[in-house]
N, C-alpha and C positions, 0 to 999 in steps of 0.2 A: 413449387412453392411460390407464394405471392411475394412481391417485393417488400411489402410491409412486414411480413413474417421474418424475412431475412434481415431487415434493418433492426427489428426488435431483438433477434438472436445476437446480432453483432453488437448492439449496445449493451445488452446484458452480459455478454462475454467480456466486453471491454471493462465494464464495471467490476466484475468478479476478478479479472486479471489485475486491475489496478489495486483493488482491495488486498489481494494476496501479496502483491509486491510491497505495499505499504506495511503490512504486517511483518513481512520478512525483514524489511529495513529496520522496523521498530524493535523487533524481538529476536531476530535471527543473528547469524554470525556477524554481519556488519555493525550491529548495535554495540559491539565491544569497543569500537573506535569513536563512538559518540561521547561528548563530554557534557557534564552537567554544570552549568555556570552557577547554579545556586549552591551546589556542594562545594565549589571552589571558594566561596565566600563564607567562611565560618562565622559563628556569632562571636 
């Protein structure tokens, strides 16, 4: 494979991995520990 192909695969894999990690943090098990500052201040 050419070096440009390997770099493109690496960058796309990095992007997909980061996106998956962010979605896991936002909606997965760790999201139960997050707090909502707007919900704490009621009207």
